N, C-alpha and C positions, 0 to 999 in steps of 0.2 A: 622513711622506709628502712628496714634492716639492711645492714651493709655486711657483705662477706668480702674480706680482702683476699686477693689472688695475686699470683706472680707468674711470670714467664721466664723460663731459662732457655736461652737460644732465640735471638731475635733476627733470624734469617728471613727468607721469603715468607714462610708460613707464619712465623712468629710476628712479623710486622702486620700480617693480615689479621691475626688474632687481636693484636693491640688495637687495630683500627676498629674492629667490631665492638670491642669492649668500650672504647673511648667515644666513638661516634654514635653508637647505637645502644647506649646504656639504658635508654627507656625501653627498648625492645627486649633486652635481656632481663631487665627488672620485671617486665610484664609476665615473662615465662617463668622466671625464677621466684617471683614474690619477694625479691630482695635485689639490692644493687651489687653487682660484681665489680668491686673497686680494684683497679689495677694499681697495686702498691709498688711493685718492683719488677724490672726486666733485666735479667742478668746477661751480659754480653762479654766477649773476649776483648773487643777493641772499641773504646768509646768514640774514636775518631771516624770509624767506618760509616759511610753514608748508607742509610737504610730506606730512603725514599719515604720516610714517614717520621714526623717530629712528635716525640712524646713529651709530656709535661716535665718541667724541671724537677730533678730529684728522683725520677722514676728509674732511669737507666743507671746501672752499676756494674762493675766488674767483679764484685765481691759476692760470691754465693752465700757467704755467712749472713749477709743482710736478709736473706730469705730463710736460711736454716735456723737462725737464732731469733727470728721474729715470730712469737707465738700467735700473733693476730692473723698471720697469713695461713689460710686453711687449705687452699687448693692451688696447685702449681701445674702449669702446662710445661712439661719437660720436652722441648722441641730440638734437642741436640741430636744430630744424626749419627749413624755408625754404631759401633759396639762400645768403644771406649773413647772419651770418658763418660759416655752416656749411661753405661751400666753403673759405674761408681756414683754418678750424680743421682741416679734413680734411687739407689740404696741409701744415700745420704738423706735424700728428701723423706723417704719412708721412715728412717730412723729418727728424723726430726719431727715426726708426727704429722706430716703433710699427706693429703690425698693427691694422687698424681694422675694427670691426663697426658697421654703420649700419642704421637703419630708414627713412632719408630717401629715399623714392622720387622726390620732385621733384628732389632734388639729383642723383641718378643719371641721371634722364631728361634733365636739362638739361646736366650737366657730366660724364657718365660717361666719355667718351673721354679728356678731360683728366686726370681723377682716376686712371683705371685705367692710362693710359700712365705717369703719374708713379710710381704704386705699383710697376709692373713695372721701371721704370728704377732704383728704389731697392731692389729685392728685397723688397718688402713685399707684403701682400695686403689686399684689401677683401672682407668677407663681408656679405651683405645679404639673408638669408632673410626678415627681418621687413619688408622694404620693399614686399612684395606679399602681400596676403591674410593679414596678421597671423600667427595661429598655424597656418595651413594650410601645410604644408611643400612648397609648389609650386615654389619656386626649386630646391631640391635634387632634386626629382623630375624636373623638366624638364631641368635641366642635367646631371644625373648618372644617375639611375635609368632614363631613357629613352635612354641612349647607344647601345643596340642598335637603336633605332628611327629612322625618319623620322617626326617628328610631322606629322600631316596637318591637324589643326585644333585650335583652342582656342576655347572659348566660355565666358565667365565673367561672373558677377556679382561685380564687384571693388570695389564701393563700398557699405559697409554703411549709410551715411546715406541714400543714394538708395533702397536696397532697403527700409529701414524706412518711409520716406515713402510709397513706392508700396504697400507691404503695408497700411499704415493706411488709405490711400485705398480700396484694394480690399476689405479686410475690414470696416472700420468705416463706409465710405461718406463719409469726411471729404473736405473740400477739400484742395488742395495746401497752402494757407497754414496750415490747422489742423494738418495732419500735420507740417509743418515745425516749428511751434511746439512740438508734443509731442516731436519729436526733439531739439530744443534743450533742453527742460526735462529730459529724461532723460540729456542729455550725449552723445547720438549725433550731434549736429550742432553745429558751431561757431556763434558769434554771426554770423560772416560765412560762410555755407555755400556760397559761389559755386563754389569749385573742386570740391566734391562734386556739386552738383546740375546743373552745366552740362556735366559729362562730362570735365572736365580731369583729375581724379584717376584715373578709370578709363583714360583715354588714356595717361597717364604710366605706369601699371602695365602696360598692354598693350604699350607700346613696349619695356619691359624684357623681358616674356615673349616677344615676337616676336623679339627679339635672341637670347635663349637658345634658343628652339625652332627658329628658322629661319635664324639668322645675319643677320637683317634689320638694316640700319643706317638707321634712320628716326627723325627727331625726333618727339616726341609730338604737337607741334602740326601735323604734316603728316597725322595720322590724322583722317579725317572723323569728326566727333562732333556729336551732338545730346544735350542733357541732358533732365532730367525737369522742369525749372523751368516749362515751359509745359504740362505734362500736365494734362488735364481729366478729372474723374471720370466724365464721360459716356463717354469712350473705354474706360475700364475696364469699364463696364457692357456696352457693345457687344461688347467683346472676350470677356467671359464668355458672352454670348449666343451667340457664334460658337464657343465651346469653347476659348478661349485666356485666358491671363493676360499682363499687360504687365510686363516687367522691363527694366532698363537693362543691355544686353548688350554686353560687349566681345568682339569676334569677330576671329579670324585663321584664314583658310582658305587652304591651299596648293593651287593649281591649275596646270594646264599654262600658263595665261596669266599667271601671277604670283601674288604673295601678296595676298590680299584682307584689308583691315583696316578696321574701323569700330567706333564706339561709338554706340549709339542705343537709345532705347526700342523694344522689340521684342515682338510678340505671339508667345507660346510656347504650344504646344498643352498643355492641361491633361493631366497624366500624365507629361510630360517632367520629369525630376528638377529641371531648372532652374526650371520653373514653380512648383515646390513650396517653393522657398527663401524663408523668411519672415524678418520682423523685420530685425535688423541683421546677419544671417549673410551670408557670402560662399560662393561655390561656383565650381568650375572643372571643365568637362568637357574632357578631352584624348583625342584619338584618335591612336594610333600605328599604323604599318603592321604591326608585329609583335605588340605587346601588346593592340591593339584599343582598346576604349572604356573609359576610366576616369573616375571622378567623385570629386572632392574637395569636402568640405563642412565648414564650421566657422566659428568666430569669426574674422572678418576684421580686427578691430580690438579696441581695449580694452586696459586696462593689462596684465593677466596673460597673455592669449594672445600679445600682441606681445612682452612681456618673455620669455616662453618661447622664442620664436624667436631673440631676441637672445642669451640665455644659451647656447642650443644652438650658435650661431655662435661664441661666445666659447670654448666647449669645443673645437669643431672646430679653431679657430685655435690654441689653446694646445697641442693634441696634434699639430699639424702636418698634419691632413687638409685644412683650408681652404687653406693655402698651396700644397699640391701641386695641388689642383683649380684654384686661381687661375692658376697658371703654365700648366697644361695647356690650359685653355679659351681663354686669350687673349681674354677678353671685351673688347669695345669697342676692339679693336686696329684698326690701319689696313689690315687685310686687306680685299679687295674683297668686297662683299656677294654671297653665292651666290644670292640671289633678287632678282627685280625686284618692285617694288610695282605692282600692277594699278591703273590710273587709276580714280578714283572713279566717273566716268560709266559705266564698263564693268562695274561690280559687278552681278552678277545677283541676283535675289531676287523673292519674292512681296511684295505690298504691301497694306496696309490704308489706305484713303482715306476721309475723311469730309468732306462738304460740307454747307453749309446752302443749300438750293435752294428756289426758288419752287414752291408747290404748284399747278402748272398743266400742261396738256397740252404735250407736245413737249420738256419739259426733259430727259428721259432720252435722247431721240434726239440732242440736242446734245452731251451728255456722252459717250455711246458713240461718236459720230462722232470726237471728239478722241482718245479712247482707242484706237480702231481705227487712226487715222492714225499713232499712236506704237507700234502693234503690241502693245498691252496687251489681253490677253484677260481677260474677266470670269469669275471663279469663282463669286461669289455677291453678292447685294445685300440690304441691309436698309433698308426705309423704312417707318416706323410712321405710321399715319394720325394727323394732329394732333387733339388733343382739347382744347376743342371745335373742330370744323372751322369755319374762318373763310375766306371767299373772299379770295384774295390773300395768305394766310398762307404761311409757309415751313416746311420740314420738314428733319430731318436725314437725309442719305442716306449710307449706308456701302457702299463697294464693296471687295470682296476680289478681287485680281487673280491670274492665273497668273504664272509667272516672266517677268520682263522686266528690262531694264537700269535701273540707277539714273538714268542720264541721261534715258531715255525716260519714266520715272515722274515725274521732276522737271519735265520739259517739259510733260507732260500736265496736271499739277496747275496749273502756271503758266497754261496756256492756258484751263483750265476756270475758274480764278479770274477771268479777264478777261471771262467771260460776264455779261451783264446779269441773268440769272436766278439767279446765285450771289451770296450776300452773306456777310458775316462772315468768319471765318478758316477755313482748311482745315487738315486734319491728314493727314500721311502717315507711316506707320511700316512697318518691315520685319516680315515674318512668318517664324517658324521652327517647323518641325514637331518 
């Protein structure tokens, strides 16, 4: 059978999983590829580091040139994380005539135009299914399988770390700190989880999906985002009382006024499939004008789910499908964006608001006056009587609004927080049915 020599750069958790699939299941990949994907080299920084998987003698090297200068190596899985040296390595591989597969969503979100332009100029391709939602084949579906559709909306849980933390807080009643420690113990969260919990990771993935689905050309850091790092367990309890669960939702909605993009903790009606996504799972709901409503659910990270997506891309690249798609789609090209991005302040939505207010007459009138001035209509209110009741004590007040603009909701909260009868911090979250 024909042999296609491949290489891996970066033999971390995912890289070891890719090596395992290539070496232990060569018959499987050969059946799908019509050829053997032969692992020729795996480039690492430290030869002595334990990787939990033994590779054949002579495969592991610290010298990238053994890949760059080997004309027989055609496809390379570039699995180095971060921006540098990942960007430089990617460019070197392309210059050396290699087609590249990557799982690095941060690299694509930050340097996609540069890398894709260079690949096109050199007649090479970049495949990146594993960059968004791990083992869920969302890239292929959005970029290819929905080609007869205009995608109307995308709503997703795109970060398994955040979803695990929120699930533990919701189901176990844990604090944010306790849930984060458990996520770190199980390996679902890094020692520094900032990019996961502050919404950065989800925003980077949403920027990629928005480009594929809508042709949007937007930098990930231009997407309005709020993370879960300030989420309080009390809001999960109030949400459940109202018939909702809270999830970190990455949202893209195409409207006549432009493309609406956001990443934020969101109340989702119990019964909505997104509300039922537990633990470290990811899910994406896509609505197309022809196909209708579709839902994708699965492992969004982890060694073997991500490795599965990487190897699938290596197969597609080796047999020529990925290069054809890459040339046809012209991703991150200099073509003008076909959609405009709707300003953050104009985004419509319903809102959950929580305030700590003085337990005294006239408070509600002051709040409702401000809401009315901003044209926010109240859908429901929760205010539990404090126990024991103490004169001058404060209570938690939860307000659910009807639809209003983001700008009006933000202004209303800012003005309410300036009232002398309001103390502590406020909370404002989007609501999704």
